[in-house]
C-alpha atoms as one frame of an Amber mdcrd trajectory, in Angstrom:
protein
  33.257 268.473 -69.217  30.576 270.996 -69.167  27.219 270.275 -70.912  26.091
 271.805 -74.048  23.336 274.646 -73.786  19.892 273.248 -74.199  19.301 276.114
 -76.978  21.479 273.730 -79.038  18.591 271.346 -79.186  16.603 272.773 -82.422
  16.602 273.032 -86.116  19.348 275.753 -87.505  19.531 277.391 -90.522  22.980
 279.272 -92.185  22.690 282.632 -91.811  25.634 283.061 -94.067  25.301 286.652
 -94.408  26.387 286.822 -90.891  29.560 284.686 -91.016  32.435 286.248 -89.833
  36.238 285.366 -89.537  36.354 281.622 -89.446  32.801 281.239 -87.601  29.567
 280.053 -89.448  26.527 281.816 -87.848  22.884 279.795 -87.797  19.554 281.089
 -87.055  16.525 278.970 -85.631  14.359 277.778 -88.645  11.607 280.457 -88.074
  14.043 283.529 -88.245  12.827 286.088 -90.831  15.847 285.336 -93.136  16.146
 287.582 -96.488  15.351 285.739 -99.555  17.819 283.046-100.642  18.564 280.552
-103.211  18.248 277.339-100.432  19.755 277.350 -97.015  21.909 274.562 -95.257
  20.698 273.595 -92.322  20.978 271.136 -89.044  19.360 269.906 -86.156  20.714
 268.435 -82.893  18.588 266.109 -80.667  19.053 265.217 -77.069  19.379 261.516
 -77.873  22.395 262.028 -80.118  20.435 261.996 -83.386  21.861 264.788 -85.771
  20.140 265.728 -89.015  22.354 267.742 -91.823  20.385 269.558 -94.524  22.248
 270.210 -97.581  20.942 272.216-100.335  19.837 269.541-102.763  18.378 269.595
-106.193  16.550 272.736-107.159  17.796 274.400-104.271  15.491 272.139-102.233
  16.698 270.937 -98.753  17.665 267.437 -98.333  18.494 265.527 -95.030  21.216
 263.359 -94.239  20.939 261.501 -91.056  23.835 261.124 -88.421  24.787 261.285
 -84.966  26.500 263.754 -82.684  28.797 263.238 -79.576  30.401 265.733 -77.015
  34.305 265.179 -77.462  35.186 267.993 -75.294  34.093 271.707 -73.834  31.645
 272.948 -76.343  32.868 270.537 -78.945  30.974 267.819 -80.711  31.792 265.248
 -83.318  29.465 264.413 -85.809  29.377 261.342 -88.065  27.075 260.015 -90.813
  25.025 256.949 -91.740  25.790 257.218 -95.261  29.409 256.915 -94.724  30.742
 260.411 -95.713  33.317 261.939 -93.712  32.217 263.406 -90.513  33.284 266.643
 -88.582  33.944 268.331 -85.234  32.400 271.637 -84.793  33.788 273.923 -81.803
  30.445 275.691 -80.273  31.760 279.385 -80.046  27.898 280.847 -79.011  24.846
 279.356 -78.687  21.765 280.720 -77.040  17.722 280.580 -78.417  18.521 283.028
 -81.083  21.880 281.984 -82.571  24.450 279.431 -83.025  28.022 280.093 -83.897
  30.241 277.355 -84.868  33.603 276.861 -85.893  35.199 273.791 -87.675  38.879
 273.326 -86.070  41.710 272.524 -88.202  41.997 268.642 -88.146
């Protein structure tokens, strides 16, 4: 099994303007995004910690703690501490400037 790219381990925000086909595009949190009413985000840490940042009340970001684990070549499974449903993410592309992911059909 191949290792995940080191660039994955940072904070990412959803760049929904760039989504294409079935791929969602994320950019580093310090990317110069155009104005938006809140942006979802996520963070991967090398120790398996995952933080999901859904848009909360008043368009403010929220944080939901979880864990990630590699389950295949360029695939990670995410589970959450609060019991909500997890998901599998296929990493289509990842470098320091962009993270593109697909959620495979179950």
